[in-house]
Biopython code that builds the backbone (N, CA, C, O; Angstrom):
import numpy as np
from Bio.PDB.StructureBuilder import StructureBuilder

atoms = [
    (1, "UNK", "N", (204.797, 93.577, 128.564)),
    (1, "UNK", "CA", (204.241, 94.828, 129.061)),
    (1, "UNK", "C", (205.338, 95.883, 129.030)),
    (1, "UNK", "O", (206.322, 95.781, 129.762)),
    (2, "UNK", "N", (205.173, 96.899, 128.183)),
    (2, "UNK", "CA", (206.113, 98.008, 128.116)),
    (2, "UNK", "C", (205.647, 99.105, 129.069)),
    (2, "UNK", "O", (204.491, 99.527, 129.034)),
    (3, "UNK", "N", (206.563, 99.554, 129.915)),
    (3, "UNK", "CA", (206.233, 100.572, 130.908)),
    (3, "UNK", "C", (206.854, 101.894, 130.474)),
    (3, "UNK", "O", (208.017, 101.942, 130.073)),
    (4, "UNK", "N", (206.067, 102.966, 130.557)),
    (4, "UNK", "CA", (206.543, 104.300, 130.181)),
    (4, "UNK", "C", (206.305, 105.283, 131.330)),
    (4, "UNK", "O", (205.442, 105.076, 132.183)),
    (5, "UNK", "N", (207.093, 106.351, 131.323)),
    (5, "UNK", "CA", (206.899, 107.451, 132.262)),
    (5, "UNK", "C", (206.392, 108.618, 131.426)),
    (5, "UNK", "O", (207.087, 109.095, 130.529)),
    (6, "UNK", "N", (205.168, 109.080, 131.725)),
    (6, "UNK", "CA", (204.584, 110.154, 130.925)),
    (6, "UNK", "C", (203.728, 111.056, 131.797)),
    (6, "UNK", "O", (203.603, 110.842, 133.003)),
    (7, "UNK", "N", (203.140, 112.071, 131.169)),
    (7, "UNK", "CA", (202.346, 113.039, 131.897)),
    (7, "UNK", "C", (200.862, 112.792, 131.661)),
    (7, "UNK", "O", (200.437, 112.476, 130.550)),
    (8, "UNK", "N", (200.082, 112.941, 132.728)),
    (8, "UNK", "CA", (198.638, 112.802, 132.686)),
    (8, "UNK", "C", (198.046, 114.173, 132.968)),
    (8, "UNK", "O", (198.406, 114.805, 133.961)),
    (9, "UNK", "N", (197.147, 114.642, 132.115)),
    (9, "UNK", "CA", (196.638, 116.008, 132.221)),
    (9, "UNK", "C", (195.527, 116.126, 133.258)),
    (9, "UNK", "O", (194.650, 115.270, 133.365)),
    (10, "UNK", "N", (195.595, 117.210, 134.013)),
    (10, "UNK", "CA", (194.569, 117.581, 134.979)),
    (10, "UNK", "C", (194.225, 119.045, 134.746)),
    (10, "UNK", "O", (194.841, 119.707, 133.911)),
    (11, "UNK", "N", (193.244, 119.546, 135.482)),
    (11, "UNK", "CA", (192.936, 120.975, 135.432)),
    (11, "UNK", "C", (191.806, 121.304, 134.489)),
    (11, "UNK", "O", (191.271, 120.440, 133.794)),
    (12, "UNK", "N", (191.456, 122.578, 134.484)),
    (12, "UNK", "CA", (190.361, 123.065, 133.664)),
    (12, "UNK", "C", (190.853, 123.475, 132.279)),
    (12, "UNK", "O", (192.049, 123.444, 131.991)),
    (13, "UNK", "N", (189.910, 123.856, 131.438)),
    (13, "UNK", "CA", (190.246, 124.333, 130.112)),
    (13, "UNK", "C", (191.154, 125.561, 130.228)),
    (13, "UNK", "O", (190.843, 126.499, 130.962)),
    (14, "UNK", "N", (192.258, 125.553, 129.512)),
    (14, "UNK", "CA", (193.254, 126.634, 129.483)),
    (14, "UNK", "C", (193.996, 126.831, 130.802)),
    (14, "UNK", "O", (194.719, 127.816, 130.954)),
    (15, "UNK", "N", (193.835, 125.924, 131.749)),
    (15, "UNK", "CA", (194.562, 125.982, 133.024)),
    (15, "UNK", "C", (195.088, 124.581, 133.361)),
    (15, "UNK", "O", (194.699, 123.989, 134.368)),
    (16, "UNK", "N", (195.981, 124.060, 132.502)),
    (16, "UNK", "CA", (196.414, 122.676, 132.711)),
    (16, "UNK", "C", (197.467, 122.547, 133.803)),
    (16, "UNK", "O", (198.239, 123.472, 134.053)),
    (17, "UNK", "N", (197.485, 121.405, 134.438)),
    (17, "UNK", "CA", (198.612, 120.938, 135.216)),
    (17, "UNK", "C", (198.647, 119.425, 135.033)),
    (17, "UNK", "O", (197.662, 118.813, 134.620)),
    (18, "UNK", "N", (199.785, 118.838, 135.344)),
    (18, "UNK", "CA", (200.001, 117.447, 134.976)),
    (18, "UNK", "C", (200.555, 116.640, 136.133)),
    (18, "UNK", "O", (201.290, 117.163, 136.971)),
    (19, "UNK", "N", (200.197, 115.352, 136.176)),
    (19, "UNK", "CA", (200.840, 114.383, 137.045)),
    (19, "UNK", "C", (201.874, 113.659, 136.186)),
    (19, "UNK", "O", (201.612, 113.350, 135.024)),
    (20, "UNK", "N", (203.033, 113.393, 136.752)),
    (20, "UNK", "CA", (204.017, 112.555, 136.073)),
    (20, "UNK", "C", (203.808, 111.153, 136.612)),
    (20, "UNK", "O", (203.983, 110.906, 137.805)),
    (21, "UNK", "N", (203.431, 110.230, 135.729)),
    (21, "UNK", "CA", (203.023, 108.892, 136.154)),
    (21, "UNK", "C", (203.805, 107.811, 135.415)),
    (21, "UNK", "O", (204.333, 108.029, 134.325)),
    (22, "UNK", "N", (203.860, 106.647, 136.042)),
    (22, "UNK", "CA", (204.401, 105.440, 135.430)),
    (22, "UNK", "C", (203.200, 104.586, 135.058)),
    (22, "UNK", "O", (202.353, 104.292, 135.901)),
    (23, "UNK", "N", (203.131, 104.189, 133.790)),
    (23, "UNK", "CA", (201.973, 103.455, 133.309)),
    (23, "UNK", "C", (202.366, 102.494, 132.203)),
    (23, "UNK", "O", (203.474, 102.563, 131.670)),
    (24, "UNK", "N", (201.458, 101.605, 131.866)),
    (24, "UNK", "CA", (201.681, 100.732, 130.716)),
    (24, "UNK", "C", (201.511, 101.551, 129.444)),
    (24, "UNK", "O", (200.759, 102.525, 129.413)),
    (25, "UNK", "N", (202.206, 101.152, 128.416)),
    (25, "UNK", "CA", (202.263, 101.932, 127.181)),
    (25, "UNK", "C", (200.909, 102.113, 126.507)),
    (25, "UNK", "O", (200.665, 103.165, 125.915)),
    (26, "UNK", "N", (200.031, 101.136, 126.577)),
    (26, "UNK", "CA", (198.791, 101.186, 125.803)),
    (26, "UNK", "C", (197.581, 101.701, 126.578)),
    (26, "UNK", "O", (196.464, 101.654, 126.064)),
    (27, "UNK", "N", (197.775, 102.188, 127.795)),
    (27, "UNK", "CA", (196.646, 102.746, 128.543)),
    (27, "UNK", "C", (196.365, 104.168, 128.065)),
    (27, "UNK", "O", (197.267, 104.819, 127.538)),
    (28, "UNK", "N", (195.156, 104.662, 128.230)),
    (28, "UNK", "CA", (194.836, 106.024, 127.820)),
    (28, "UNK", "C", (195.648, 107.058, 128.598)),
    (28, "UNK", "O", (196.143, 106.773, 129.688)),
    (29, "UNK", "N", (195.781, 108.247, 128.038)),
    (29, "UNK", "CA", (196.585, 109.313, 128.646)),
    (29, "UNK", "C", (196.170, 109.601, 130.083)),
    (29, "UNK", "O", (197.025, 109.724, 130.960)),
    (30, "UNK", "N", (194.883, 109.710, 130.332)),
    (30, "UNK", "CA", (194.394, 110.038, 131.664)),
    (30, "UNK", "C", (193.823, 108.816, 132.379)),
    (30, "UNK", "O", (193.040, 108.948, 133.319)),
    (31, "UNK", "N", (194.216, 107.643, 131.934)),
    (31, "UNK", "CA", (193.666, 106.419, 132.493)),
    (31, "UNK", "C", (194.436, 105.920, 133.701)),
    (31, "UNK", "O", (195.128, 106.675, 134.386)),
    (32, "UNK", "N", (194.295, 104.630, 133.939)),
    (32, "UNK", "CA", (194.908, 103.956, 135.078)),
    (32, "UNK", "C", (196.435, 104.057, 134.997)),
    (32, "UNK", "O", (197.003, 104.026, 133.905)),
    (33, "UNK", "N", (197.096, 104.178, 136.151)),
    (33, "UNK", "CA", (198.549, 104.227, 136.175)),
    (33, "UNK", "C", (199.072, 103.355, 137.312)),
    (33, "UNK", "O", (198.331, 102.990, 138.225)),
    (34, "UNK", "N", (200.350, 103.031, 137.241)),
    (34, "UNK", "CA", (200.981, 102.183, 138.244)),
    (34, "UNK", "C", (201.366, 103.010, 139.463)),
    (34, "UNK", "O", (201.075, 102.630, 140.597)),
    (35, "UNK", "N", (202.034, 104.163, 139.222)),
    (35, "UNK", "CA", (202.502, 104.994, 140.331)),
    (35, "UNK", "C", (202.635, 106.444, 139.863)),
    (35, "UNK", "O", (203.051, 106.708, 138.735)),
    (36, "UNK", "N", (202.278, 107.370, 140.739)),
    (36, "UNK", "CA", (202.488, 108.790, 140.466)),
    (36, "UNK", "C", (203.825, 109.170, 141.089)),
    (36, "UNK", "O", (204.032, 108.987, 142.288)),
    (37, "UNK", "N", (204.743, 109.708, 140.259)),
    (37, "UNK", "CA", (206.067, 110.043, 140.780)),
    (37, "UNK", "C", (206.344, 111.539, 140.778)),
    (37, "UNK", "O", (207.414, 111.968, 141.209)),
    (38, "UNK", "N", (205.389, 112.343, 140.296)),
    (38, "UNK", "CA", (205.650, 113.771, 140.299)),
    (38, "UNK", "C", (204.463, 114.594, 139.867)),
    (38, "UNK", "O", (203.376, 114.083, 139.597)),
    (39, "UNK", "N", (204.717, 115.913, 139.810)),
    (39, "UNK", "CA", (203.685, 116.899, 139.492)),
    (39, "UNK", "C", (204.336, 118.023, 138.706)),
    (39, "UNK", "O", (205.466, 118.407, 139.007)),
    (40, "UNK", "N", (203.640, 118.567, 137.695)),
    (40, "UNK", "CA", (204.166, 119.641, 136.863)),
    (40, "UNK", "C", (203.061, 120.661, 136.625)),
    (40, "UNK", "O", (201.983, 120.313, 136.143)),
    (41, "UNK", "N", (203.329, 121.922, 136.963)),
    (41, "UNK", "CA", (202.363, 123.005, 136.755)),
    (41, "UNK", "C", (203.027, 124.110, 135.950)),
    (41, "UNK", "O", (203.783, 124.906, 136.509)),
    (42, "UNK", "N", (202.758, 124.178, 134.628)),
    (42, "UNK", "CA", (203.410, 125.176, 133.786)),
    (42, "UNK", "C", (202.849, 126.586, 133.947)),
    (42, "UNK", "O", (203.449, 127.537, 133.447)),
    (43, "UNK", "N", (201.719, 126.747, 134.628)),
    (43, "UNK", "CA", (201.110, 128.079, 134.743)),
    (43, "UNK", "C", (201.823, 128.951, 135.772)),
    (43, "UNK", "O", (201.674, 130.173, 135.751)),
    (44, "UNK", "N", (202.593, 128.345, 136.667)),
    (44, "UNK", "CA", (203.369, 129.116, 137.642)),
    (44, "UNK", "C", (204.603, 129.685, 136.958)),
    (44, "UNK", "O", (205.096, 129.114, 135.985)),
    (45, "UNK", "N", (205.091, 130.782, 137.453)),
    (45, "UNK", "CA", (206.309, 131.389, 136.917)),
    (45, "UNK", "C", (207.349, 131.438, 138.009)),
    (45, "UNK", "O", (207.152, 132.196, 138.958)),
    (46, "UNK", "N", (208.435, 130.699, 137.960)),
    (46, "UNK", "CA", (208.762, 129.647, 136.996)),
    (46, "UNK", "C", (207.896, 128.405, 137.211)),
    (46, "UNK", "O", (207.243, 128.249, 138.243)),
    (47, "UNK", "N", (207.909, 127.537, 136.217)),
    (47, "UNK", "CA", (207.059, 126.338, 136.265)),
    (47, "UNK", "C", (207.383, 125.500, 137.499)),
    (47, "UNK", "O", (208.550, 125.303, 137.837)),
    (48, "UNK", "N", (206.346, 125.012, 138.162)),
    (48, "UNK", "CA", (206.486, 124.208, 139.371)),
    (48, "UNK", "C", (206.677, 122.743, 138.991)),
    (48, "UNK", "O", (205.846, 122.162, 138.293)),
    (49, "UNK", "N", (207.772, 122.153, 139.451)),
    (49, "UNK", "CA", (208.049, 120.744, 139.192)),
    (49, "UNK", "C", (208.394, 120.083, 140.521)),
    (49, "UNK", "O", (209.370, 120.453, 141.173)),
    (50, "UNK", "N", (207.591, 119.108, 140.913)),
    (50, "UNK", "CA", (207.874, 118.287, 142.086)),
    (50, "UNK", "C", (208.058, 116.868, 141.584)),
    (50, "UNK", "O", (207.252, 116.366, 140.801)),
    (51, "UNK", "N", (209.131, 116.220, 142.041)),
    (51, "UNK", "CA", (209.456, 114.908, 141.517)),
    (51, "UNK", "C", (210.071, 114.039, 142.606)),
    (51, "UNK", "O", (210.944, 114.486, 143.350)),
    (52, "UNK", "N", (209.611, 112.798, 142.693)),
    (52, "UNK", "CA", (210.227, 111.820, 143.593)),
    (52, "UNK", "C", (211.411, 111.218, 142.838)),
    (52, "UNK", "O", (211.258, 110.259, 142.082)),
    (53, "UNK", "N", (212.585, 111.793, 143.055)),
    (53, "UNK", "CA", (213.757, 111.426, 142.266)),
    (53, "UNK", "C", (214.185, 109.982, 142.482)),
    (53, "UNK", "O", (214.656, 109.332, 141.548)),
    (54, "UNK", "N", (214.027, 109.472, 143.694)),
    (54, "UNK", "CA", (214.409, 108.090, 143.950)),
    (54, "UNK", "C", (213.503, 107.114, 143.205)),
    (54, "UNK", "O", (213.975, 106.098, 142.694)),
    (55, "UNK", "N", (212.220, 107.411, 143.142)),
    (55, "UNK", "CA", (211.283, 106.536, 142.415)),
    (55, "UNK", "C", (211.500, 106.641, 140.903)),
    (55, "UNK", "O", (211.370, 105.649, 140.186)),
    (56, "UNK", "N", (211.827, 107.834, 140.421)),
    (56, "UNK", "CA", (212.126, 107.988, 138.991)),
    (56, "UNK", "C", (213.362, 107.163, 138.626)),
    (56, "UNK", "O", (213.374, 106.485, 137.599)),
    (57, "UNK", "N", (214.392, 107.219, 139.457)),
    (57, "UNK", "CA", (215.603, 106.439, 139.207)),
    (57, "UNK", "C", (215.299, 104.939, 139.245)),
    (57, "UNK", "O", (215.839, 104.174, 138.446)),
    (58, "UNK", "N", (214.440, 104.523, 140.167)),
    (58, "UNK", "CA", (214.063, 103.111, 140.239)),
    (58, "UNK", "C", (213.390, 102.664, 138.948)),
    (58, "UNK", "O", (213.771, 101.647, 138.369)),
    (59, "UNK", "N", (212.394, 103.416, 138.495)),
    (59, "UNK", "CA", (211.659, 103.005, 137.304)),
    (59, "UNK", "C", (212.543, 103.022, 136.062)),
    (59, "UNK", "O", (212.377, 102.186, 135.174)),
    (60, "UNK", "N", (213.486, 103.969, 135.990)),
    (60, "UNK", "CA", (214.432, 103.963, 134.873)),
    (60, "UNK", "C", (215.326, 102.730, 134.945)),
    (60, "UNK", "O", (215.682, 102.162, 133.913)),
    (61, "UNK", "N", (215.689, 102.314, 136.155)),
    (61, "UNK", "CA", (216.579, 101.160, 136.303)),
    (61, "UNK", "C", (215.908, 99.852, 135.918)),
    (61, "UNK", "O", (216.587, 98.910, 135.508)),
    (62, "UNK", "N", (214.591, 99.776, 136.042)),
    (62, "UNK", "CA", (213.900, 98.531, 135.668)),
    (62, "UNK", "C", (213.381, 98.575, 134.233)),
    (62, "UNK", "O", (212.685, 97.656, 133.803)),
    (63, "UNK", "N", (213.709, 99.628, 133.490)),
    (63, "UNK", "CA", (213.427, 99.629, 132.060)),
    (63, "UNK", "C", (212.312, 100.530, 131.579)),
    (63, "UNK", "O", (211.952, 100.449, 130.404)),
    (64, "UNK", "N", (211.744, 101.383, 132.412)),
    (64, "UNK", "CA", (210.689, 102.291, 131.961)),
    (64, "UNK", "C", (211.287, 103.343, 131.041)),
    (64, "UNK", "O", (212.377, 103.853, 131.303)),
    (65, "UNK", "N", (210.587, 103.668, 129.975)),
    (65, "UNK", "CA", (211.048, 104.644, 128.994)),
    (65, "UNK", "C", (210.302, 105.963, 129.182)),
    (65, "UNK", "O", (209.073, 105.975, 129.110)),
    (66, "UNK", "N", (211.005, 107.082, 129.421)),
    (66, "UNK", "CA", (210.313, 108.371, 129.548)),
    (66, "UNK", "C", (209.975, 108.954, 128.172)),
    (66, "UNK", "O", (210.682, 108.713, 127.194)),
    (67, "UNK", "N", (208.887, 109.722, 128.113)),
    (67, "UNK", "CA", (208.555, 110.433, 126.891)),
    (67, "UNK", "C", (209.515, 111.606, 126.729)),
    (67, "UNK", "O", (210.293, 111.896, 127.638)),
    (68, "UNK", "N", (209.471, 112.277, 125.596)),
    (68, "UNK", "CA", (210.392, 113.383, 125.326)),
    (68, "UNK", "C", (210.220, 114.519, 126.340)),
    (68, "UNK", "O", (211.209, 115.092, 126.797)),
    (69, "UNK", "N", (208.990, 114.843, 126.688)),
    (69, "UNK", "CA", (208.736, 115.922, 127.642)),
    (69, "UNK", "C", (209.236, 115.556, 129.032)),
    (69, "UNK", "O", (209.860, 116.378, 129.705)),
    (70, "UNK", "N", (208.970, 114.346, 129.460)),
    (70, "UNK", "CA", (209.423, 113.892, 130.776)),
    (70, "UNK", "C", (210.948, 113.810, 130.794)),
    (70, "UNK", "O", (211.573, 114.113, 131.810)),
    (71, "UNK", "N", (211.544, 113.406, 129.686)),
    (71, "UNK", "CA", (212.999, 113.342, 129.599)),
    (71, "UNK", "C", (213.617, 114.729, 129.799)),
    (71, "UNK", "O", (214.650, 114.853, 130.458)),
    (72, "UNK", "N", (212.997, 115.772, 129.236)),
    (72, "UNK", "CA", (213.522, 117.129, 129.419)),
    (72, "UNK", "C", (213.355, 117.601, 130.865)),
    (72, "UNK", "O", (214.197, 118.343, 131.370)),
    (73, "UNK", "N", (212.283, 117.182, 131.533)),
    (73, "UNK", "CA", (212.107, 117.509, 132.951)),
    (73, "UNK", "C", (213.185, 116.810, 133.774)),
    (73, "UNK", "O", (213.744, 117.407, 134.694)),
    (74, "UNK", "N", (213.481, 115.551, 133.451)),
    (74, "UNK", "CA", (214.527, 114.820, 134.163)),
    (74, "UNK", "C", (215.877, 115.506, 133.979)),
    (74, "UNK", "O", (216.655, 115.607, 134.927)),
    (75, "UNK", "N", (216.158, 115.974, 132.774)),
    (75, "UNK", "CA", (217.428, 116.652, 132.529)),
    (75, "UNK", "C", (217.517, 117.948, 133.323)),
    (75, "UNK", "O", (218.584, 118.277, 133.841)),
    (76, "UNK", "N", (216.413, 118.692, 133.430)),
    (76, "UNK", "CA", (216.439, 119.932, 134.197)),
    (76, "UNK", "C", (216.612, 119.674, 135.686)),
    (76, "UNK", "O", (217.173, 120.509, 136.395)),
    (77, "UNK", "N", (216.137, 118.520, 136.173)),
    (77, "UNK", "CA", (216.300, 118.117, 137.576)),
    (77, "UNK", "C", (217.591, 117.329, 137.794)),
    (77, "UNK", "O", (217.881, 116.892, 138.908)),
    (78, "UNK", "N", (218.371, 117.149, 136.706)),
    (78, "UNK", "CA", (219.652, 116.438, 136.746)),
    (78, "UNK", "C", (219.515, 114.984, 137.214)),
    (78, "UNK", "O", (220.318, 114.495, 138.009)),
    (79, "UNK", "N", (218.493, 114.315, 136.708)),
    (79, "UNK", "CA", (218.315, 112.884, 136.967)),
    (79, "UNK", "C", (218.950, 112.137, 135.805)),
    (79, "UNK", "O", (218.640, 112.397, 134.642)),
    (80, "UNK", "N", (219.831, 111.216, 136.127)),
    (80, "UNK", "CA", (220.528, 110.455, 135.106)),
    (80, "UNK", "C", (219.540, 109.563, 134.358)),
    (80, "UNK", "O", (218.732, 108.862, 134.968)),
    (81, "UNK", "N", (219.616, 109.601, 133.038)),
    (81, "UNK", "CA", (218.735, 108.761, 132.232)),
    (81, "UNK", "C", (219.375, 107.406, 131.947)),
    (81, "UNK", "O", (218.780, 106.557, 131.284)),
    (82, "UNK", "N", (220.587, 107.210, 132.451)),
    (82, "UNK", "CA", (221.257, 105.924, 132.284)),
    (82, "UNK", "C", (220.579, 104.903, 133.182)),
    (82, "UNK", "O", (220.317, 105.180, 134.352)),
    (83, "UNK", "N", (220.304, 103.764, 132.658)),
    (83, "UNK", "CA", (219.640, 102.711, 133.434)),
    (83, "UNK", "C", (220.671, 102.019, 134.314)),
    (83, "UNK", "O", (221.556, 101.328, 133.809)),
    (84, "UNK", "N", (220.562, 102.199, 135.621)),
    (84, "UNK", "CA", (221.436, 101.510, 136.571)),
    (84, "UNK", "C", (220.808, 100.166, 136.882)),
    (84, "UNK", "O", (219.629, 100.085, 137.227)),
    (85, "UNK", "N", (221.587, 99.132, 136.762)),
    (85, "UNK", "CA", (221.058, 97.794, 137.014)),
    (85, "UNK", "C", (220.939, 97.542, 138.511)),
    (85, "UNK", "O", (221.655, 98.150, 139.306)),
    (86, "UNK", "N", (220.070, 96.681, 138.877)),
    (86, "UNK", "CA", (219.880, 96.333, 140.280)),
    (86, "UNK", "C", (218.473, 96.628, 140.731)),
    (86, "UNK", "O", (217.883, 95.822, 141.451)),
    (87, "UNK", "N", (217.908, 97.757, 140.334)),
    (87, "UNK", "CA", (216.523, 98.059, 140.616)),
    (87, "UNK", "C", (216.206, 98.539, 142.016)),
    (87, "UNK", "O", (215.063, 98.911, 142.280)),
    (88, "UNK", "N", (217.164, 98.548, 142.921)),
    (88, "UNK", "CA", (216.845, 98.989, 144.281)),
    (88, "UNK", "C", (217.757, 100.061, 144.735)),
    (88, "UNK", "O", (217.627, 100.547, 145.859)),
]
sb = StructureBuilder()
sb.init_structure("model")
sb.init_model(0)
sb.init_chain("A")
sb.init_seg("    ")
for serial, (resi, resn, name, xyz) in enumerate(atoms, 1):
    if name == "N":
        sb.init_residue(resn, " ", resi, " ")
    sb.init_atom(name, np.array(xyz, "f"), 0.0, 1.0, " ", f" {name:<3s}", serial, name[0])
structure = sb.get_structure()
């Protein structure tokens, strides 16, 4: 089971916002997820990003792979993408 950190789309047509979720790689984009670790709303100026940094670090430490977009959000929030061993 490969675990990824990606964004799940919410909102109306032309008014998107996203949940940042941890999910299995082969589930649908807006399907079932393991845990919601954040929220992203690009329609606000500046874009609104809420993130549970401790949970993001945990999931990275146990091997979850972020998508390119989530990786850029992590870099802007200064979350290390290095996998720290231990998991807790």
